[in-house]
C-alpha positions in Angstrom: -15.0 29.9 2.9 -13.2 27.1 1.1 -10.3 25.5 3.0 -7.4 24.2 0.9 -5.1 21.5 2.2 -2.2 19.5 0.8 -2.6 15.8 0.3 -0.3 15.1 3.2 -2.8 16.9 5.5 -5.9 14.9 4.7 -5.4 12.4 7.5 -5.0 15.0 10.2 -8.0 16.9 8.8 -10.1 13.7 9.0 -9.1 13.3 12.6 -10.8 16.6 13.4 -14.2 15.0 12.8 -16.2 13.4 15.6 -16.5 9.6 15.3 -18.4 7.5 14.8 -19.6 9.3 11.7 -21.7 8.4 8.7 -20.4 8.8 5.1 -23.0 11.4 4.4 -22.2 13.5 7.5 -18.4 13.4 6.8 -19.0 14.4 3.2 -21.1 17.3 4.3 -18.6 18.4 6.9 -15.8 18.3 4.4 -17.7 19.8 1.5 -15.8 23.1 1.8 -12.3 21.4 1.8 -10.2 21.3 -1.4 -7.3 18.9 -1.5 -4.3 20.1 -3.5 -2.8 17.2 -5.3 0.3 16.7 -7.5 -1.8 17.1 -10.6 -4.8 19.3 -9.8 -7.3 19.4 -6.9 -10.3 17.6 -5.7 -13.1 18.3 -3.3 -12.6 16.2 -0.2 -16.4 16.0 0.6 -17.0 14.7 -2.9 -14.3 12.1 -2.5 -15.7 11.0 0.8 -19.2 10.6 -0.8 -17.6 8.0 -3.2 -16.2 5.6 -0.5 -17.9 2.2 -0.1 -18.7 2.2 3.7 -21.8 3.9 5.1 -20.1 4.8 8.4 -16.7 5.0 10.1 -15.6 4.4 13.7 -12.3 6.3 13.3 -10.4 8.6 11.0 -8.1 5.7 10.1 -11.0 3.8 8.7 -12.2 6.7 6.7 -8.6 7.5 5.4 -8.1 3.9 4.4 -11.3 3.9 2.3 -10.6 7.3 0.9 -7.3 6.1 -0.5 -9.3 3.7 -2.7 -11.2 6.6 -4.4 -8.3 9.0 -4.8 -7.4 9.6 -8.4 -4.1 8.0 -9.4 -2.9 11.4 -10.4 -3.1 12.6 -6.8 0.3 11.3 -5.9 2.1 12.3 -9.1 5.0 10.2 -10.2 6.1 7.2 -8.2 8.3 8.3 -5.3 7.4 12.0 -5.8 6.6 13.9 -2.6 4.0 16.6 -2.4 6.8 18.6 -0.7 5.2 18.8 2.7 6.5 16.8 5.6 
């Protein structure tokens, strides 16, 4: 079953993984998670597979790298919220 989460829930979802974790293991564990963005959606596992590091010691490390591969359309217009606090 595919899980759908808003962009603002990505970081808490990453925190549910067991660390340290490899990029491949994280991508596999998140393969069924779809991130709902301001302009469309992306598979979280696929995004994780695109990050530069091979492993992560914390969810913060993974989240920071993930921000570098997120499509610019993910956040919509500057200053626009995804509506979820």
